[in-house]
Short mmCIF file of the C-alpha atoms (twelve columns), coordinates in Angstrom:
data_MODEL
# 
_entry.id   MODEL 
# 
loop_
_atom_site.group_PDB 
_atom_site.id 
_atom_site.type_symbol 
_atom_site.label_atom_id 
_atom_site.label_alt_id 
_atom_site.label_comp_id 
_atom_site.label_asym_id 
_atom_site.label_seq_id 
_atom_site.Cartn_x 
_atom_site.Cartn_y 
_atom_site.Cartn_z 
_atom_site.pdbx_PDB_model_num 
ATOM 1   C CA . UNK A 1   -21.457 -2.909  0.829   1 
ATOM 2   C CA . UNK A 2   -24.295 -2.110  -1.407  1 
ATOM 3   C CA . UNK A 3   -26.771 -5.378  -2.377  1 
ATOM 4   C CA . UNK A 4   -26.023 -4.252  -6.218  1 
ATOM 5   C CA . UNK A 5   -22.215 -4.861  -5.658  1 
ATOM 6   C CA . UNK A 6   -22.434 -7.614  -3.643  1 
ATOM 7   C CA . UNK A 7   -24.825 -9.436  -6.500  1 
ATOM 8   C CA . UNK A 8   -22.230 -8.460  -9.302  1 
ATOM 9   C CA . UNK A 9   -19.080 -10.465 -7.183  1 
ATOM 10  C CA . UNK A 10  -20.970 -12.957 -4.551  1 
ATOM 11  C CA . UNK A 11  -19.600 -16.433 -5.109  1 
ATOM 12  C CA . UNK A 12  -17.040 -15.569 -8.028  1 
ATOM 13  C CA . UNK A 13  -13.334 -16.675 -7.300  1 
ATOM 14  C CA . UNK A 14  -10.592 -14.108 -7.445  1 
ATOM 15  C CA . UNK A 15  -6.858  -14.595 -7.537  1 
ATOM 16  C CA . UNK A 16  -4.977  -12.542 -4.904  1 
ATOM 17  C CA . UNK A 17  -1.324  -12.377 -6.122  1 
ATOM 18  C CA . UNK A 18  0.723   -12.778 -3.323  1 
ATOM 19  C CA . UNK A 19  3.470   -15.023 -1.762  1 
ATOM 20  C CA . UNK A 20  3.759   -12.973 1.583   1 
ATOM 21  C CA . UNK A 21  0.405   -13.853 3.520   1 
ATOM 22  C CA . UNK A 22  -1.430  -10.727 2.297   1 
ATOM 23  C CA . UNK A 23  -4.453  -12.742 2.109   1 
ATOM 24  C CA . UNK A 24  -4.464  -12.881 6.083   1 
ATOM 25  C CA . UNK A 25  -6.050  -9.333  5.803   1 
ATOM 26  C CA . UNK A 26  -7.228  -8.795  2.278   1 
ATOM 27  C CA . UNK A 27  -9.426  -11.812 2.084   1 
ATOM 28  C CA . UNK A 28  -11.641 -11.517 4.807   1 
ATOM 29  C CA . UNK A 29  -12.517 -8.325  3.734   1 
ATOM 30  C CA . UNK A 30  -13.314 -8.969  0.403   1 
ATOM 31  C CA . UNK A 31  -15.079 -12.202 1.095   1 
ATOM 32  C CA . UNK A 32  -17.399 -10.503 3.457   1 
ATOM 33  C CA . UNK A 33  -17.801 -7.075  2.029   1 
ATOM 34  C CA . UNK A 34  -18.124 -8.474  -1.703  1 
ATOM 35  C CA . UNK A 35  -18.757 -12.255 -1.347  1 
ATOM 36  C CA . UNK A 36  -15.579 -12.986 -3.492  1 
ATOM 37  C CA . UNK A 37  -13.875 -16.502 -3.333  1 
ATOM 38  C CA . UNK A 38  -10.185 -15.759 -2.842  1 
ATOM 39  C CA . UNK A 39  -7.796  -17.800 -4.399  1 
ATOM 40  C CA . UNK A 40  -3.992  -17.693 -3.650  1 
ATOM 41  C CA . UNK A 41  -1.957  -19.349 -6.407  1 
ATOM 42  C CA . UNK A 42  0.629   -21.991 -4.756  1 
ATOM 43  C CA . UNK A 43  3.741   -21.033 -6.705  1 
ATOM 44  C CA . UNK A 44  3.455   -17.308 -7.443  1 
ATOM 45  C CA . UNK A 45  6.731   -15.561 -7.172  1 
ATOM 46  C CA . UNK A 46  6.120   -11.634 -6.423  1 
ATOM 47  C CA . UNK A 47  9.732   -11.281 -6.347  1 
ATOM 48  C CA . UNK A 48  10.323  -11.406 -9.768  1 
ATOM 49  C CA . UNK A 49  8.349   -7.716  -10.019 1 
ATOM 50  C CA . UNK A 50  10.892  -6.145  -7.753  1 
ATOM 51  C CA . UNK A 51  11.934  -6.550  -4.144  1 
ATOM 52  C CA . UNK A 52  12.557  -3.813  -1.167  1 
ATOM 53  C CA . UNK A 53  16.180  -4.868  -1.111  1 
ATOM 54  C CA . UNK A 54  16.789  -4.241  -4.970  1 
ATOM 55  C CA . UNK A 55  18.073  -7.488  -6.063  1 
ATOM 56  C CA . UNK A 56  15.215  -7.159  -8.418  1 
ATOM 57  C CA . UNK A 57  14.486  -3.810  -9.279  1 
ATOM 58  C CA . UNK A 58  10.957  -2.657  -9.895  1 
ATOM 59  C CA . UNK A 59  10.003  -1.518  -13.300 1 
ATOM 60  C CA . UNK A 60  7.414   0.954   -13.667 1 
ATOM 61  C CA . UNK A 61  5.189   2.866   -10.838 1 
ATOM 62  C CA . UNK A 62  3.086   0.810   -8.306  1 
ATOM 63  C CA . UNK A 63  -0.085  0.220   -10.371 1 
ATOM 64  C CA . UNK A 64  2.343   -0.728  -13.205 1 
ATOM 65  C CA . UNK A 65  3.614   -3.231  -11.073 1 
ATOM 66  C CA . UNK A 66  0.404   -4.573  -9.347  1 
ATOM 67  C CA . UNK A 67  -1.021  -4.919  -12.654 1 
ATOM 68  C CA . UNK A 68  1.931   -6.977  -13.947 1 
ATOM 69  C CA . UNK A 69  1.063   -9.370  -10.847 1 
ATOM 70  C CA . UNK A 70  -2.536  -9.335  -11.783 1 
ATOM 71  C CA . UNK A 71  -1.886  -10.324 -15.140 1 
ATOM 72  C CA . UNK A 72  0.600   -13.666 -14.165 1 
ATOM 73  C CA . UNK A 73  -1.904  -14.497 -11.468 1 
ATOM 74  C CA . UNK A 74  -4.766  -14.491 -13.821 1 
ATOM 75  C CA . UNK A 75  -3.026  -16.325 -16.549 1 
ATOM 76  C CA . UNK A 76  -1.835  -18.850 -13.743 1 
ATOM 77  C CA . UNK A 77  -5.417  -19.435 -12.599 1 
ATOM 78  C CA . UNK A 78  -7.559  -19.228 -15.473 1 
ATOM 79  C CA . UNK A 79  -9.631  -16.525 -13.326 1 
ATOM 80  C CA . UNK A 80  -11.047 -13.312 -14.280 1 
ATOM 81  C CA . UNK A 81  -10.780 -11.572 -11.430 1 
ATOM 82  C CA . UNK A 82  -7.275  -10.687 -10.013 1 
ATOM 83  C CA . UNK A 83  -6.233  -8.805  -7.112  1 
ATOM 84  C CA . UNK A 84  -2.776  -7.546  -6.136  1 
ATOM 85  C CA . UNK A 85  -1.283  -4.997  -3.814  1 
ATOM 86  C CA . UNK A 86  2.224   -3.110  -3.805  1 
ATOM 87  C CA . UNK A 87  3.830   -1.280  -1.344  1 
ATOM 88  C CA . UNK A 88  6.343   1.663   -1.505  1 
ATOM 89  C CA . UNK A 89  8.564   3.354   1.326   1 
ATOM 90  C CA . UNK A 90  10.344  6.660   1.796   1 
ATOM 91  C CA . UNK A 91  10.597  9.940   3.212   1 
ATOM 92  C CA . UNK A 92  7.670   12.127  4.146   1 
ATOM 93  C CA . UNK A 93  6.551   14.364  1.238   1 
ATOM 94  C CA . UNK A 94  6.697   17.233  3.621   1 
ATOM 95  C CA . UNK A 95  8.640   16.149  6.636   1 
ATOM 96  C CA . UNK A 96  11.632  14.508  4.904   1 
ATOM 97  C CA . UNK A 97  13.039  13.191  8.339   1 
ATOM 98  C CA . UNK A 98  9.781   10.956  8.797   1 
ATOM 99  C CA . UNK A 99  9.156   7.617   7.082   1 
ATOM 100 C CA . UNK A 100 6.287   7.186   5.004   1 
ATOM 101 C CA . UNK A 101 4.352   4.039   3.411   1 
ATOM 102 C CA . UNK A 102 2.251   4.207   0.506   1 
ATOM 103 C CA . UNK A 103 0.087   0.932   -0.112  1 
ATOM 104 C CA . UNK A 104 -2.315  0.278   -2.896  1 
ATOM 105 C CA . UNK A 105 -4.554  -2.401  -4.021  1 
ATOM 106 C CA . UNK A 106 -5.644  -3.232  -7.149  1 
ATOM 107 C CA . UNK A 107 -8.906  -5.082  -8.225  1 
ATOM 108 C CA . UNK A 108 -9.469  -6.118  -12.107 1 
ATOM 109 C CA . UNK A 109 -12.568 -7.965  -13.415 1 
ATOM 110 C CA . UNK A 110 -12.136 -8.811  -16.850 1 
ATOM 111 C CA . UNK A 111 -16.043 -9.758  -17.259 1 
ATOM 112 C CA . UNK A 112 -17.196 -6.503  -15.959 1 
ATOM 113 C CA . UNK A 113 -14.222 -4.300  -17.484 1 
ATOM 114 C CA . UNK A 114 -13.309 -2.941  -14.361 1 
ATOM 115 C CA . UNK A 115 -10.290 -1.739  -12.650 1 
ATOM 116 C CA . UNK A 116 -10.446 -0.185  -9.444  1 
ATOM 117 C CA . UNK A 117 -7.745  0.862   -6.983  1 
ATOM 118 C CA . UNK A 118 -7.730  1.273   -3.032  1 
ATOM 119 C CA . UNK A 119 -5.208  3.377   -1.556  1 
ATOM 120 C CA . UNK A 120 -3.648  4.667   1.663   1 
ATOM 121 C CA . UNK A 121 -0.365  6.758   2.567   1 
ATOM 122 C CA . UNK A 122 0.463   7.691   6.206   1 
ATOM 123 C CA . UNK A 123 3.404   8.044   8.423   1 
ATOM 124 C CA . UNK A 124 2.422   4.682   10.260  1 
ATOM 125 C CA . UNK A 125 5.645   2.904   9.552   1 
ATOM 126 C CA . UNK A 126 8.550   1.522   11.195  1 
ATOM 127 C CA . UNK A 127 10.482  1.598   7.896   1 
ATOM 128 C CA . UNK A 128 14.328  2.176   8.868   1 
ATOM 129 C CA . UNK A 129 18.091  0.978   8.335   1 
ATOM 130 C CA . UNK A 130 20.948  1.429   10.138  1 
ATOM 131 C CA . UNK A 131 24.955  0.571   10.191  1 
ATOM 132 C CA . UNK A 132 26.027  -1.140  12.958  1 
ATOM 133 C CA . UNK A 133 29.221  -2.753  14.695  1 
ATOM 134 C CA . UNK A 134 28.074  -5.231  16.792  1 
ATOM 135 C CA . UNK A 135 25.211  -7.638  18.081  1 
ATOM 136 C CA . UNK A 136 24.328  -5.197  20.694  1 
ATOM 137 C CA . UNK A 137 23.808  -2.176  18.271  1 
ATOM 138 C CA . UNK A 138 21.589  -4.592  15.808  1 
ATOM 139 C CA . UNK A 139 19.542  -5.932  18.793  1 
ATOM 140 C CA . UNK A 140 19.145  -2.200  20.141  1 
ATOM 141 C CA . UNK A 141 17.883  -1.220  16.433  1 
ATOM 142 C CA . UNK A 142 15.846  -4.446  16.286  1 
ATOM 143 C CA . UNK A 143 14.116  -3.359  19.684  1 
ATOM 144 C CA . UNK A 144 13.590  -0.012  18.418  1 
ATOM 145 C CA . UNK A 145 11.179  -1.396  15.243  1 
ATOM 146 C CA . UNK A 146 9.290   -3.850  16.907  1 
ATOM 147 C CA . UNK A 147 11.382  -7.035  17.006  1 
ATOM 148 C CA . UNK A 148 10.753  -10.136 16.813  1 
ATOM 149 C CA . UNK A 149 7.013   -9.299  15.950  1 
ATOM 150 C CA . UNK A 150 8.557   -7.357  13.005  1 
ATOM 151 C CA . UNK A 151 11.515  -9.068  11.095  1 
ATOM 152 C CA . UNK A 152 14.651  -7.321  10.433  1 
ATOM 153 C CA . UNK A 153 17.254  -8.113  7.299   1 
ATOM 154 C CA . UNK A 154 20.949  -7.989  7.781   1 
ATOM 155 C CA . UNK A 155 22.971  -6.967  4.815   1 
ATOM 156 C CA . UNK A 156 26.786  -6.858  3.909   1 
ATOM 157 C CA . UNK A 157 26.450  -3.021  3.342   1 
ATOM 158 C CA . UNK A 158 23.784  -0.581  2.330   1 
ATOM 159 C CA . UNK A 159 23.869  -0.862  -1.205  1 
ATOM 160 C CA . UNK A 160 24.704  -4.552  -1.923  1 
ATOM 161 C CA . UNK A 161 22.198  -6.618  -4.508  1 
ATOM 162 C CA . UNK A 162 23.866  -9.550  -4.263  1 
ATOM 163 C CA . UNK A 163 21.292  -12.013 -2.807  1 
ATOM 164 C CA . UNK A 164 24.505  -13.976 -0.887  1 
ATOM 165 C CA . UNK A 165 25.145  -11.124 0.842   1 
ATOM 166 C CA . UNK A 166 21.525  -10.364 2.521   1 
ATOM 167 C CA . UNK A 167 19.944  -12.378 5.316   1 
ATOM 168 C CA . UNK A 168 15.985  -11.967 5.398   1 
ATOM 169 C CA . UNK A 169 13.250  -12.878 7.589   1 
ATOM 170 C CA . UNK A 170 15.234  -12.518 10.793  1 
ATOM 171 C CA . UNK A 171 12.717  -12.866 13.647  1 
ATOM 172 C CA . UNK A 172 14.885  -14.216 16.737  1 
ATOM 173 C CA . UNK A 173 17.980  -12.996 18.340  1 
ATOM 174 C CA . UNK A 174 19.944  -16.354 17.537  1 
ATOM 175 C CA . UNK A 175 19.307  -15.535 13.900  1 
ATOM 176 C CA . UNK A 176 20.281  -11.810 14.603  1 
ATOM 177 C CA . UNK A 177 23.430  -12.551 16.326  1 
ATOM 178 C CA . UNK A 178 24.531  -15.377 13.761  1 
ATOM 179 C CA . UNK A 179 23.902  -12.896 10.849  1 
ATOM 180 C CA . UNK A 180 25.761  -10.075 12.306  1 
ATOM 181 C CA . UNK A 181 28.427  -12.527 13.235  1 
ATOM 182 C CA . UNK A 182 28.654  -13.971 9.342   1 
ATOM 183 C CA . UNK A 183 29.399  -10.489 8.016   1 
ATOM 184 C CA . UNK A 184 31.713  -9.415  10.787  1 
ATOM 185 C CA . UNK A 185 34.280  -12.089 10.369  1 
ATOM 186 C CA . UNK A 186 35.655  -10.017 7.434   1 
ATOM 187 C CA . UNK A 187 34.754  -6.447  8.051   1 
ATOM 188 C CA . UNK A 188 33.922  -3.965  10.768  1 
ATOM 189 C CA . UNK A 189 30.500  -3.268  10.208  1 
ATOM 190 C CA . UNK A 190 27.186  -4.390  8.752   1 
ATOM 191 C CA . UNK A 191 23.745  -3.027  7.696   1 
ATOM 192 C CA . UNK A 192 20.562  -3.878  9.249   1 
ATOM 193 C CA . UNK A 193 17.273  -2.698  8.114   1 
ATOM 194 C CA . UNK A 194 13.286  -3.399  8.718   1 
ATOM 195 C CA . UNK A 195 12.115  -6.413  6.672   1 
ATOM 196 C CA . UNK A 196 9.106   -4.544  4.944   1 
ATOM 197 C CA . UNK A 197 7.437   -7.777  3.306   1 
ATOM 198 C CA . UNK A 198 3.766   -8.132  5.040   1 
ATOM 199 C CA . UNK A 199 4.357   -11.402 6.720   1 
ATOM 200 C CA . UNK A 200 7.368   -10.087 8.485   1 
ATOM 201 C CA . UNK A 201 5.740   -6.683  9.273   1 
ATOM 202 C CA . UNK A 202 2.518   -6.292  10.990  1 
ATOM 203 C CA . UNK A 203 2.456   -2.812  10.897  1 
ATOM 204 C CA . UNK A 204 2.567   -2.593  7.002   1 
ATOM 205 C CA . UNK A 205 -0.027  -5.593  7.072   1 
ATOM 206 C CA . UNK A 206 -2.617  -3.227  8.929   1 
ATOM 207 C CA . UNK A 207 -1.900  -0.452  6.159   1 
ATOM 208 C CA . UNK A 208 -2.720  -2.997  3.421   1 
ATOM 209 C CA . UNK A 209 -5.958  -3.540  5.436   1 
ATOM 210 C CA . UNK A 210 -6.618  0.252   5.158   1 
ATOM 211 C CA . UNK A 211 -5.654  0.050   1.500   1 
ATOM 212 C CA . UNK A 212 -8.581  -2.846  1.118   1 
ATOM 213 C CA . UNK A 213 -11.175 -0.997  2.966   1 
ATOM 214 C CA . UNK A 214 -10.414 1.959   0.749   1 
ATOM 215 C CA . UNK A 215 -10.748 -0.354  -2.302  1 
ATOM 216 C CA . UNK A 216 -14.421 -1.804  -0.918  1 
ATOM 217 C CA . UNK A 217 -15.692 1.654   -0.146  1 
ATOM 218 C CA . UNK A 218 -14.724 2.748   -3.926  1 
ATOM 219 C CA . UNK A 219 -16.393 -0.274  -5.193  1 
ATOM 220 C CA . UNK A 220 -19.228 0.548   -3.333  1 
ATOM 221 C CA . UNK A 221 -19.571 3.954   -5.065  1 
ATOM 222 C CA . UNK A 222 -22.072 3.562   -7.571  1 
ATOM 223 C CA . UNK A 223 -22.159 5.721   -10.851 1 
ATOM 224 C CA . UNK A 224 -25.709 7.380   -10.650 1 
ATOM 225 C CA . UNK A 225 -25.992 6.686   -14.577 1 
ATOM 226 C CA . UNK A 226 -24.948 3.489   -15.190 1 
ATOM 227 C CA . UNK A 227 -24.708 1.769   -11.642 1 
ATOM 228 C CA . UNK A 228 -21.236 0.634   -12.185 1 
ATOM 229 C CA . UNK A 229 -18.847 0.378   -9.070  1 
ATOM 230 C CA . UNK A 230 -15.836 2.696   -8.879  1 
ATOM 231 C CA . UNK A 231 -17.501 6.185   -9.132  1 
ATOM 232 C CA . UNK A 232 -14.731 7.889   -7.564  1 
ATOM 233 C CA . UNK A 233 -12.849 11.205  -7.189  1 
ATOM 234 C CA . UNK A 234 -10.525 12.152  -10.204 1 
ATOM 235 C CA . UNK A 235 -9.843  15.606  -9.368  1 
ATOM 236 C CA . UNK A 236 -9.816  17.926  -6.237  1 
ATOM 237 C CA . UNK A 237 -10.563 21.813  -6.807  1 
ATOM 238 C CA . UNK A 238 -9.254  24.084  -4.210  1 
ATOM 239 C CA . UNK A 239 -10.731 27.663  -3.203  1 
ATOM 240 C CA . UNK A 240 -12.666 26.947  -0.045  1 
ATOM 241 C CA . UNK A 241 -13.711 30.814  1.066   1 
ATOM 242 C CA . UNK A 242 -12.165 32.042  4.008   1 
ATOM 243 C CA . UNK A 243 -14.760 32.349  6.580   1 
ATOM 244 C CA . UNK A 244 -13.520 36.034  7.817   1 
ATOM 245 C CA . UNK A 245 -12.818 37.797  4.467   1 
ATOM 246 C CA . UNK A 246 -14.249 35.595  1.783   1 
ATOM 247 C CA . UNK A 247 -10.812 35.093  -0.190  1 
ATOM 248 C CA . UNK A 248 -10.201 31.560  -1.859  1 
ATOM 249 C CA . UNK A 249 -7.769  29.349  0.204   1 
ATOM 250 C CA . UNK A 250 -5.994  26.231  -0.784  1 
ATOM 251 C CA . UNK A 251 -8.521  24.363  0.932   1 
ATOM 252 C CA . UNK A 252 -10.707 21.684  -0.881  1 
ATOM 253 C CA . UNK A 253 -13.676 23.455  -2.679  1 
ATOM 254 C CA . UNK A 254 -15.137 20.288  -4.286  1 
ATOM 255 C CA . UNK A 255 -14.359 17.052  -5.663  1 
ATOM 256 C CA . UNK A 256 -15.191 15.791  -9.294  1 
ATOM 257 C CA . UNK A 257 -16.163 12.126  -9.346  1 
ATOM 258 C CA . UNK A 258 -16.057 10.115  -12.849 1 
ATOM 259 C CA . UNK A 259 -17.370 6.573   -14.099 1 
ATOM 260 C CA . UNK A 260 -14.939 4.143   -15.226 1 
ATOM 261 C CA . UNK A 261 -17.392 2.976   -17.908 1 
ATOM 262 C CA . UNK A 262 -19.568 5.854   -18.945 1 
ATOM 263 C CA . UNK A 263 -17.298 8.623   -18.074 1 
ATOM 264 C CA . UNK A 264 -20.222 10.443  -16.548 1 
ATOM 265 C CA . UNK A 265 -18.930 13.187  -14.184 1 
ATOM 266 C CA . UNK A 266 -20.174 14.706  -10.835 1 
ATOM 267 C CA . UNK A 267 -19.025 17.559  -8.721  1 
ATOM 268 C CA . UNK A 268 -19.704 17.345  -5.310  1 
ATOM 269 C CA . UNK A 269 -19.355 20.675  -3.506  1 
ATOM 270 C CA . UNK A 270 -18.054 21.136  0.275   1 
ATOM 271 C CA . UNK A 271 -17.013 17.557  0.376   1 
ATOM 272 C CA . UNK A 272 -15.520 17.941  4.315   1 
ATOM 273 C CA . UNK A 273 -18.925 19.521  5.388   1 
ATOM 274 C CA . UNK A 274 -17.410 22.848  5.589   1 
ATOM 275 C CA . UNK A 275 -18.698 25.663  3.221   1 
ATOM 276 C CA . UNK A 276 -15.904 28.118  4.528   1 
ATOM 277 C CA . UNK A 277 -12.167 27.571  5.584   1 
ATOM 278 C CA . UNK A 278 -10.554 28.791  9.148   1 
ATOM 279 C CA . UNK A 279 -9.044  32.035  8.562   1 
ATOM 280 C CA . UNK A 280 -5.847  30.299  9.615   1 
ATOM 281 C CA . UNK A 281 -5.469  28.768  6.236   1 
ATOM 282 C CA . UNK A 282 -6.129  31.939  4.658   1 
ATOM 283 C CA . UNK A 283 -3.215  33.736  2.859   1 
ATOM 284 C CA . UNK A 284 -4.801  37.441  3.231   1 
ATOM 285 C CA . UNK A 285 -5.856  36.758  6.875   1 
ATOM 286 C CA . UNK A 286 -2.842  34.700  7.774   1 
ATOM 287 C CA . UNK A 287 0.158   35.457  5.244   1 
# 
């Protein structure tokens, strides 16, 4: 971490808006890299901003949800630095059969008028769900997603949003057996899915850690004009020329950086270190 950046944050308190133990991976990084003192509010309820099981629908996108969390946590504690993370899960944007996790972490500093976001997106997730007809089927599903280190949720059906029809945080076989039995008293099948809350999902927790490292990296990027943290990429321009024929390809040619404060921009050519693209990616050489 740049000493200039650490001087801006060292010893200052920041509220982390979580009730799902995210401080376990976020706090050590921000404390060691920025010198922040992380505070977790005692009675903060992040479920009011949306739940993965849809009892409460999230309004807005990930960034908007994170901003709302930060705003409430800062109001609750009176601190001027707020941090929140927000995750989403769904099909891979290219390979629809594969699950995909997007994790965002937001830092807001009212004193410095900063808003910086860390981000990670990958298929390193066990996000899954299945309809089952017995404890044995439920146990096989649970084993496949890393149970009991990873928790599961049992629901009356796939679409219910009734809290009385959803059992969360299942982390042992007895709980799982009882939960399946509870619903199969009156119906033939139940719905089981991974519990994606951070404290029940070490795989997701690792992605939150990666997003936090991305946040630190962006904060360590200073504007060459005003030295404000968060000098980051706002645009990627394609057109890296083919090594064989020189035709522009869809590979990255340059990145455009911009300062959040003074709006200074800078173009960085060949950000990946390559001045030419492999002909494999050329529409002329490899149509």
